C-alpha positions as CSV (number, residue, x, y, z in Angstrom):
1,M,12.2,-0.9,-2.2
2,N,13.8,0.7,-5.2
3,T,12.8,-1.1,-8.3
4,S,16.4,-1.2,-9.5
5,E,17.2,-3.4,-6.5
6,G,16.1,-6.9,-5.7
7,I,14.3,-9.6,-7.6
8,Q,11.4,-8.7,-9.9
9,I,8.3,-10.8,-9.0
10,V,4.6,-10.5,-9.6
11,L,2.9,-10.0,-6.3
12,N,-0.9,-9.9,-6.4
13,G,-0.8,-9.0,-10.1
14,T,1.7,-6.2,-9.8
15,E,5.4,-6.4,-10.7
16,V,7.5,-5.4,-7.7
17,A,11.2,-5.8,-6.6
18,V,11.8,-7.8,-3.4
19,K,14.7,-9.3,-1.6
20,R,15.8,-12.7,-2.8
21,D,14.9,-14.4,0.5
22,M,11.5,-13.3,1.9
23,T,9.7,-14.7,5.0
24,Y,6.0,-15.4,5.1
25,E,5.6,-12.3,7.3
26,E,7.6,-10.1,5.0
27,L,5.6,-11.1,1.9
28,I,2.3,-10.3,3.8
29,C,3.7,-6.8,4.7
30,E,4.9,-6.2,1.2
31,A,1.5,-7.2,-0.3
32,F,-0.7,-5.4,2.3
33,P,1.4,-2.7,4.1
34,D,-1.8,-0.8,5.3
35,V,-3.7,-3.7,6.7
36,T,-3.8,-3.9,10.5
37,H,-2.5,-7.3,11.6
38,S,-4.6,-9.0,14.3
39,E,-5.6,-12.4,15.6
40,T,-8.8,-12.2,13.6
41,I,-7.1,-12.1,10.2
42,E,-6.1,-15.4,8.5
43,W,-3.4,-15.0,5.8
44,E,-2.7,-17.2,2.8
45,V,0.5,-17.0,0.7
46,D,0.4,-19.0,-2.5
47,Y,3.1,-19.2,-5.2
48,R,4.2,-21.1,-8.2
49,D,7.4,-22.9,-7.9
50,S,9.6,-21.7,-10.8
51,E,11.5,-25.1,-11.0
52,T,8.6,-27.5,-11.0
53,G,5.7,-25.2,-12.0
54,A,3.7,-26.6,-9.1
55,D,1.4,-24.3,-7.1
56,K,2.5,-24.3,-3.4
57,V,1.6,-22.6,-0.1
58,L,4.0,-20.8,2.1
59,T,3.1,-21.1,5.8
60,E,3.9,-19.1,8.9
61,G,7.5,-19.2,9.9
62,E,8.7,-20.3,6.4
63,R,11.1,-18.5,4.1
64,L,10.9,-18.4,0.3
65,T,13.8,-17.9,-2.1
66,C,12.3,-15.6,-4.8
67,T,13.3,-16.0,-8.5
68,A,12.7,-13.5,-11.3
69,G,9.2,-13.6,-12.6
70,M,7.8,-15.7,-9.7
71,V,4.1,-15.2,-9.2
72,I,3.0,-14.9,-5.6
73,D,-0.5,-14.2,-4.3
74,V,-1.2,-13.1,-0.8
75,S,-4.8,-13.0,0.5
76,Y,-6.6,-12.7,3.8
77,T,-9.9,-13.4,5.5
78,D,-11.2,-11.5,8.4
79,K,-12.6,-14.1,10.9
80,S,-14.4,-11.6,13.1
C-alpha cells in the first residue's frame, strides 16, 4: 500500500499504512507476506486499544478498526 494512503500504524515495530478496517487474516498477511500459511502455524494478533489503552487479542474471523498510531503485534508458532 502506498504510504500516502490509509492509516499509519505500528505493525511489528515498523510504521506502515493500512486500510482503516482490517481483518485478522489481512493483518497476518500484511505482517508476514512471505510466510506460507498452513494448518501447522498458530497465529496471534495482539493490539493496544487506542481508546482504553488496554492490551487486546484479535481472533480469527474478527475485524479491527485501525486508528492512527495504533500498535499491533502479529506473531506465529510452527506447531510441526
